[in-house]
Phi, psi and omega in degrees: 000136178286133185260350179239130177250133179253128174247138182247116175248133181234149171139178185300328182299341176243025174061032176087351186262170182254143185235122177257132181242124177266127177239114178272143178274141173084003176220161180271123179264118186267156173052050170279129182277128174294132196285349176254013183207108185291343190265347181250150180214167173209165178258150182225151174224118173260132175295160179299332176288349188303134168218156188280347186268014173212165183268148186234143167292155183224139183237120172269127185245133186243131172234125192274015172245019176074014179265054188307304184311310180298312181296321181298329182292342180287341182252357190296319183296310177299317182300314181305307185292323189259358173070055177240141166285141172243148178214149180209125177287147176261007192237341173303140176203150179294349172279353180256163180293164181293318182299319176300319182292319182295319175293323175300315187288322177301316173300316176294316183307303190298330181291315187287319187293327183283331185267330191236152175281082171277134182288125181303140177071003172233053173256128187228161175228156184203154177188179180246140172052241182296330179295315181293324170302311176299319177291337177290329181272342186296324173302334178287325186254339183246117183293142174091003177276113188278334190198159176231139169249109184249114185262120169072024176207136173280183178294133187293324187205097181310320183302332182274357176301138175235120187293349171275359179228061191285144166215160192274117184252124175242119173259143177229129190205147177269152185288345177260005179278130180302340178282347186309302183294327182287328181279334172292327183285319178295323174301316178294321177293312184296329176296318182289336171279357174076027171280129176297126181202156174223159178230122176254120189246134177229169179277116181160180181253218181274089182204171173291142181283167170304135181310336177300325177282331174290325180295323175298316173300324183288321176305317178295316175304315178296318174294322178292323172303319179296313177303326179272001178074015180286333175223161182289151176285123175257102187292326185294316180296311181302314185288321182294312180286328179296315180302319180293322176295318181294324176295323181291320175297315175301321176298318181296315180294316181302334183261003181070020174276065192283329178292318172294325181290316173305310179300314181297319175307311181300315181288320184289324178292318184296324189281315190267355186296332179281348179263318184204173184286133185248018180304325178301317179293321180292327177293314180303317186296313176300321178292322180301311185297336178278346178298136179289317179302318179293318180297323177293315182292328172293317176296319179295316185292322177301312178299318177294319181298321185289314179296322179301315181298320174296314182301318184295324178291330171295318179298315180299310179301316183285325179296312182298318177293319179294328184279332179287323185257005179058043193269078177299336181295341185264008174305316181301327175296318179293328176294317180299315177304314176295329170298315176306315184296322179296330176296333179290334175302334184260007182290143177288344184262116184304314183307319185291318182298318177292326181288326182299310182300313181295325180291317177298317173305311189294308187296323178293317176294330175299314180289326175294320175303315183289332172299305177309318179300315179294313181287343171280350184283163176295330179234130180268120183275101186301327183289316179297315178298315179295328175290327178294315178301322178293324179290330175291333179288341174272322187268343184211065185301343182269354171284096185289336187306323181297318173303318181299322176293320179295319177306306185294317182296317182288323172301318177305324182271005182063024176263079189290333181296316174301311183304309182298317183297315180284339176295306178302312180298320176299318186285326180296332181263027172089005184287129185235000186279088182296319187299313179299327178286331185274355181239017186286127180303155184056014181250013186303315179280330178293321191292334180268004181283147175302326184293309175306312180293326172297327175289322180291318182292330179294323184262319187250011181081262181275135181264157179291321179247133177294142178274144182252121176270131177280000000 
């Protein structure tokens, strides 16, 4: 089988010259230039089974920091197994407006559709977090996108959905991800609006799922295409994927992951009911619902989700109040809240342990969103920004970058007391890069003080400058 495909392009777009593009199968090809824009490029992946004489489904993967190649690599294993083309722009970015990102995406779409045999009605989009949110709104603005794989993000705005423009939405989320409650609510709302949708749940936090979940999402798209008559029914494929899902359900039940088992049962029945009798699954579900353990786990989850919603409301309220009034005195309240979250780590109830991790992720995301908001304004409110940095040292003490920002900014304002306090807190939390400390901007005068060097010597042995005793 040939592993390399050569494309020869001729025309005015290349100033009358010919350009030969070599596309290898089974590897990620980076930085293919969009032909009507010298500044834009994308990455591409063709499965090893790819041939030009048939049409192929395509999945566009989005990362809003311009890291298309890295994001696409998460899908290559699944794309190889399921026979999908992958593409990812290297230019979409959170710093751009949605309209500009859509235009960039449109140019990439047109480039690829002209070059490759893409199957009509089998174009999909995907992403994680902000990339997932962008992928989710594309079907509203770009014609022909049949489905979305959203990892770690619910649908961004239910109000803009149009019942006359249905698309298939597949959410994938970890039970410890702060997006989990949002995605549970979103699944219910999309169901009521008659949008075909599934939610796949895994054990984990706000992170890319294991490739097996990405593969399962692609399987669902393939089965949906079979159900709609867009591709021929493959009985071996249907039976094989059904058996694999049944095995996973049994493993989840065997490991007492009963809520995930119940969720997967619902999703498998919704996907396979057009192909085969699902009475065996209905029987498993009835038995599961009679289980005392399942009832206890469901009750615990419902209770914690309600409690979590109240705590999140408190976080939003107090953060808004603190920022509006520059309330540095309320930092103690936030320290107390982090202590309360740590208590959930030791809870005997699994749902509470998961809730604690979700809340920690939520409060960090909330503060980071506010930092981005402050920095995006025409004028940066430095006092608000400093307060947000201080909050981050409380909610995420292992992220050393915020201590360094405070030290540098406070030294600039000649508030050496604050700089020294956060220097010691930084070193207590394991920071060891002495060279970075002694090259920190705006700290030239601070670095030569005896107090600065005594703190450094205390935690990192030798200080750069010797302290002089009078």
